[in-house]
C-alpha positions as CSV (number, residue, x, y, z in Angstrom):
1,N,0.0,0.0,0.0
2,N,3.0,2.3,0.3
3,K,4.8,1.1,-2.8
4,N,4.2,4.3,-4.8
5,A,5.8,6.3,-2.1
6,F,9.2,4.6,-2.7
7,A,12.0,5.8,-4.9
8,V,13.4,2.4,-5.9
9,N,11.7,-0.8,-6.9
10,P,12.7,-3.6,-4.6
11,I,15.1,-6.5,-5.4
12,M,12.7,-9.4,-5.3
13,P,14.2,-12.9,-4.8
14,E,11.9,-15.9,-5.2
15,I,9.7,-16.3,-2.1
16,I,8.5,-19.7,-0.9
17,I,6.0,-20.0,1.9
18,K,5.5,-23.1,4.1
19,N,2.8,-24.1,6.6
20,L,0.6,-21.1,6.0
21,N,-2.5,-20.6,3.9
22,G,-5.0,-18.0,2.9
23,A,-5.0,-14.6,4.6
24,D,-2.2,-15.5,7.0
25,A,0.1,-16.5,4.1
26,Q,-0.7,-13.3,2.1
27,E,-0.2,-11.1,5.2
28,T,3.2,-12.7,5.8
29,I,4.3,-12.4,2.1
30,D,3.2,-8.7,2.1
31,A,5.3,-8.0,5.2
32,V,8.4,-9.7,3.6
33,V,7.9,-7.8,0.4
34,E,7.6,-4.5,2.3
35,S,10.8,-5.3,4.2
36,L,12.6,-6.0,0.9
37,L,11.2,-2.7,-0.4
38,I,12.5,-0.8,2.6
39,A,15.9,-2.5,2.4
40,S,16.2,-1.7,-1.3
41,Q,15.8,2.1,-0.6
42,S,19.4,2.2,0.7
43,D,22.1,2.0,-2.0
44,I,24.0,-0.6,0.0
45,G,20.9,-2.6,0.7
46,Y,20.0,-2.6,-3.0
47,Q,23.6,-3.7,-3.9
48,V,23.6,-6.5,-1.3
49,L,20.2,-7.9,-2.2
50,S,21.1,-7.7,-5.9
51,M,24.3,-9.8,-5.3
52,V,22.3,-12.4,-3.3
53,N,19.6,-12.6,-6.0
54,D,22.3,-13.1,-8.6
55,L,23.8,-15.9,-6.5
56,G,20.5,-17.7,-6.7
57,Y,19.3,-17.3,-3.1
58,K,15.6,-17.6,-2.3
59,I,13.6,-16.6,0.7
60,I,11.7,-19.4,2.5
61,I,9.1,-18.4,5.0
62,D,8.4,-21.1,7.6
63,L,7.0,-19.6,10.8
64,K,7.8,-21.9,13.7
65,N,9.4,-21.9,17.1
66,N,13.1,-20.9,16.6
67,D,15.5,-18.7,18.6
68,N,16.2,-16.6,15.4
69,N,14.0,-14.4,13.3
70,A,15.9,-15.6,10.3
71,Q,19.0,-17.6,9.4
72,L,21.1,-18.4,6.4
73,D,21.1,-21.9,4.8
74,F,24.1,-21.4,2.4
75,I,24.1,-25.1,1.4
76,N,20.6,-24.9,0.0
77,K,21.0,-21.2,-0.9
78,S,18.1,-19.8,1.1
79,I,17.3,-17.2,3.7
80,D,15.0,-19.0,6.1
81,I,12.5,-16.8,7.9
82,Y,10.9,-18.0,11.2
83,D,9.5,-14.8,12.6
84,I,8.8,-11.4,11.0
85,G,8.8,-9.7,14.4
86,K,7.0,-6.5,15.3
87,S,8.8,-4.0,13.1
88,I,9.0,-4.2,9.3
89,N,11.9,-1.7,9.4
90,S,13.9,-3.9,11.8
91,F,13.2,-6.9,9.6
92,A,14.4,-5.0,6.6
93,L,17.8,-4.8,8.4
94,I,17.6,-8.5,9.2
95,L,17.3,-9.3,5.5
96,I,20.4,-7.2,4.8
97,H,22.2,-9.0,7.7
98,E,21.5,-12.5,6.3
99,S,22.2,-11.4,2.7
100,V,25.7,-10.2,3.7
101,H,26.2,-13.6,5.4
102,A,25.2,-15.2,2.1
103,I,27.9,-13.2,0.2
104,Q,30.5,-14.1,2.9
105,C,29.8,-17.8,2.7
106,D,29.0,-18.2,-1.0
107,A,31.5,-15.9,-2.6
108,G,34.3,-15.8,0.0
109,D,34.0,-19.2,1.6
110,I,34.1,-17.6,5.0
111,T,32.5,-20.3,7.2
112,P,33.5,-21.4,10.7
113,S,33.6,-25.2,11.1
114,F,34.6,-27.9,13.4
115,L,37.9,-28.0,11.5
116,Y,39.1,-24.7,13.1
117,N,40.6,-24.2,16.5
118,P,37.9,-22.8,18.8
119,V,39.8,-19.5,19.3
120,D,39.9,-19.1,15.5
121,C,36.2,-20.0,15.2
122,I,35.5,-17.1,17.5
123,K,37.7,-14.9,15.4
124,I,35.9,-15.8,12.3
125,I,32.4,-15.4,13.8
126,M,33.4,-12.0,15.3
127,A,34.6,-10.7,11.9
128,M,31.6,-12.1,10.1
129,E,29.2,-10.4,12.5
130,A,31.1,-7.2,12.6
131,D,30.9,-7.0,8.8
132,V,27.1,-7.7,8.6
133,R,26.4,-5.2,11.4
134,A,28.5,-2.6,9.5
135,F,26.2,-3.1,6.5
136,E,23.1,-2.8,8.6
137,L,24.4,0.5,10.1
138,L,25.2,2.0,6.7
139,A,21.8,1.0,5.4
140,S,20.2,2.7,8.4
141,L,22.2,5.9,7.8
142,Q,21.3,5.9,4.1
143,I,17.6,5.5,4.7
144,A,17.6,8.1,7.6
145,N,19.1,10.6,5.2
146,T,16.9,9.8,2.2
147,E,15.3,13.3,2.3
148,D,18.8,14.8,2.0
149,D,19.7,12.5,-0.9
150,F,16.6,13.4,-2.8
151,K,16.6,17.1,-2.0
152,G,13.5,17.1,0.1
153,Q,11.3,15.2,-2.4
154,Q,9.1,12.6,-0.6
155,F,10.2,9.5,-2.4
156,I,9.9,7.4,0.8
157,V,7.1,7.4,3.4
158,P,7.9,9.9,6.2
159,E,7.2,7.5,9.0
160,I,9.9,5.2,7.8
161,I,12.5,8.0,7.5
162,G,11.5,9.2,11.0
163,D,12.0,5.7,12.5
164,F,15.5,5.4,11.0
165,K,16.4,8.9,12.1
166,E,15.5,7.9,15.6
167,R,17.6,4.7,15.3
168,V,20.6,6.8,14.2
169,K,20.2,9.0,17.3
170,T,19.7,6.3,19.8
171,S,21.1,3.0,18.7
172,P,24.2,2.0,20.8
173,D,25.7,0.4,17.7
174,M,25.2,3.6,15.7
175,L,26.7,5.7,18.5
176,R,29.8,3.5,18.6
177,L,30.1,3.9,14.8
178,L,29.7,7.7,15.0
179,D,32.3,7.8,17.8
180,R,34.7,6.0,15.5
181,L,34.0,8.7,12.9
182,S,34.2,11.6,15.3
183,G,30.5,12.2,15.0
184,N,30.0,13.2,11.4
185,H,29.5,10.4,8.9
186,K,28.9,12.8,6.0
187,E,32.6,13.6,5.8
188,Y,33.5,10.0,5.0
189,D,33.1,7.7,2.0
190,I,31.0,4.6,2.1
191,E,33.9,2.2,2.6
192,K,35.2,4.2,5.6
193,I,31.8,4.2,7.2
194,L,31.7,0.4,6.7
195,M,35.2,0.1,8.3
196,A,34.1,2.3,11.3
197,G,31.0,0.1,11.7
198,F,33.1,-3.1,11.5
199,L,35.5,-1.9,14.2
200,A,32.6,-0.4,16.3
201,M,31.3,-3.9,17.1
202,Y,34.5,-4.8,18.8
203,D,33.9,-1.8,21.1
204,S,31.0,-3.7,22.7
205,P,32.1,-6.3,25.3
206,R,28.4,-7.3,25.6
207,I,28.0,-8.1,21.9
208,R,31.3,-9.9,21.8
209,S,30.5,-12.0,24.8
210,L,27.2,-13.0,23.2
211,Y,28.8,-14.2,20.0
212,E,31.6,-16.0,22.0
213,R,28.9,-17.9,24.0
214,T,26.9,-18.9,20.9
215,T,30.0,-20.0,19.0
216,L,31.2,-22.3,21.8
217,Q,27.7,-23.6,22.4
218,S,27.5,-24.7,18.8
219,L,30.9,-26.4,19.1
220,I,30.1,-28.1,22.4
221,A,26.8,-29.4,21.0
222,N,29.0,-31.7,18.9
223,G,30.1,-33.5,22.1
224,L,33.0,-32.8,24.4
225,E,34.7,-36.0,23.2
226,S,34.9,-34.5,19.8
227,F,37.6,-32.1,21.1
228,R,39.9,-35.1,21.5
229,N,39.8,-35.8,17.8
230,P,43.1,-34.6,16.2
231,E,41.4,-34.1,12.9
232,L,39.0,-31.6,14.3
233,Y,39.7,-28.1,15.8
234,A,43.3,-28.1,14.5
235,K,43.1,-25.7,11.5
236,R,44.3,-22.1,12.1
237,I,43.6,-18.9,10.2
238,S,45.4,-15.6,10.7
239,S,44.0,-12.2,10.7
240,A,45.5,-11.5,7.2
241,E,44.2,-14.7,5.8
242,L,40.7,-13.9,7.1
243,I,40.7,-10.4,5.7
244,D,41.8,-11.9,2.3
245,K,38.7,-14.1,2.4
246,F,36.5,-11.1,2.8
247,A,38.2,-9.5,-0.2
248,M,37.5,-12.6,-2.3
249,A,33.8,-12.1,-1.5
250,N,34.1,-8.6,-3.0
251,I,33.9,-7.2,0.6
252,K,37.1,-5.1,0.1
253,Y,36.7,-2.2,2.5
254,I,38.4,-4.2,5.4
255,K,41.6,-4.9,3.5
256,K,41.6,-1.3,2.1
257,Y,41.2,0.5,5.3
258,I,42.3,-1.7,8.2
259,N,45.4,-0.3,10.0
260,S,47.3,-3.6,9.8
261,P,46.5,-7.0,8.2
262,D,47.4,-8.5,11.6
263,L,44.9,-6.3,13.5
264,L,42.4,-9.1,14.4
265,D,45.3,-11.0,16.0
266,T,46.2,-8.2,18.3
267,A,45.3,-8.4,22.0
268,F,42.2,-6.1,22.0
269,Y,40.5,-7.8,19.0
270,R,41.2,-11.4,20.0
271,A,40.4,-10.9,23.7
272,V,37.5,-12.9,25.2
273,S,35.3,-12.7,28.3
274,D,36.3,-14.4,31.5
275,E,33.4,-16.8,31.0
276,T,34.8,-17.8,27.6
277,V,38.3,-18.2,29.1
278,K,37.0,-20.7,31.6
279,N,35.2,-22.6,28.8
280,L,38.2,-22.6,26.6
281,D,40.3,-24.0,29.4
282,V,37.9,-26.9,29.8
283,L,37.9,-27.6,26.1
284,Q,41.7,-27.4,25.8
285,A,42.1,-29.8,28.8
286,E,39.7,-32.2,27.0
287,R,41.7,-32.0,23.9
288,Q,44.9,-32.8,25.8
289,K,43.4,-36.1,27.0
290,N,44.3,-37.5,23.6
291,P,48.2,-38.1,23.4
292,A,48.0,-37.3,19.7
293,N,47.3,-33.7,20.5
294,K,50.1,-33.3,23.1
295,D,52.5,-31.4,20.7
296,E,49.8,-29.0,19.6
297,E,50.5,-25.3,20.3
298,D,48.7,-23.6,23.1
299,W,45.4,-21.9,22.0
300,D,46.8,-18.6,23.3
301,F,43.7,-16.7,24.4
302,I,43.5,-13.5,26.6
303,S,40.7,-12.1,28.7
304,Y,39.1,-8.7,28.7
305,S,40.2,-8.4,32.3
306,D,43.8,-8.8,31.3
307,I,43.4,-6.1,28.6
308,K,41.8,-3.8,31.2
309,K,44.6,-4.3,33.7
310,E,47.3,-3.7,31.1
311,Q,45.5,-0.5,29.9
312,E,45.3,0.8,33.5
313,R,49.0,0.0,34.0
314,V,50.1,1.8,30.9
315,N,47.7,4.8,31.3
316,P,46.2,5.0,34.8
317,N,44.3,8.3,34.1
318,P,43.1,8.2,30.5
319,K,41.1,11.1,29.1
320,K,38.7,8.6,27.4
321,K,37.9,5.3,29.0
322,S,38.4,2.2,26.9
323,S,35.6,-0.1,25.8
324,F,36.7,-2.6,28.5
325,A,36.8,0.0,31.3
326,K,33.3,-0.9,32.4
327,L,34.1,-4.6,33.0
């Protein structure tokens, strides 16, 4: 019903609906179509959805009990939707989120697996999520500033612009991004904004702890005894190798603007929560129960607390507190 108010026609992948009929099915399809329409209004959202469409991904709607609103099935090339949620605008960002994951996995082969050392699994997941969140933030900025881009002409419904303007003002993720950009995103090019959004996720211990927890839970679900298997959890990946994988997926801003290819292996970016340290200790001890693993190098992890102590030792009275100061 708002389609004529939009500037850009949506990218429209194939939509498949399961276990819904009649009015409920149509209402759900309409909500997904409107979310695609909103996502397509940002230049970056349009580009991402176009790439995923070209890769042959479809959207499968199967409303059922699941911890996620949506998740990617890169093997079957589908974005599986389990819950639209209460906000069409938020769901538009979720579609961008899962679409960027599709590009990471399909074009760049960036996929954590049981082959990787758990510390490197966390490194991979952190970088993947930092990347998708950067795209979400950029899309929000672009939609919030649609009026500026179109010189005041109402090509997009005002309520949607207003909602995204509010997100830009209040979202903790956005505030961290703007802090990285010294407050003014309009002075920077698109790739620099993406880079700031990528690094901004690492400024949130809460978000990092969440992804650490879910990563280890997925590994532990494979059974503790699996950690004794020398053929699993042995593969390593360096920061530079991981950044090259993003570039292979045509996600080149990280390699272009990162301060050092080794950045994600430095203490601040590879640090984990105290809870994760305890869990990694347990898993590494389990691994050492197999004599075949006795010569394996130490997993070499460091805690947020250690980072905080070192920062306080080096600079006891900083003008600006670090992200870990609150821990």
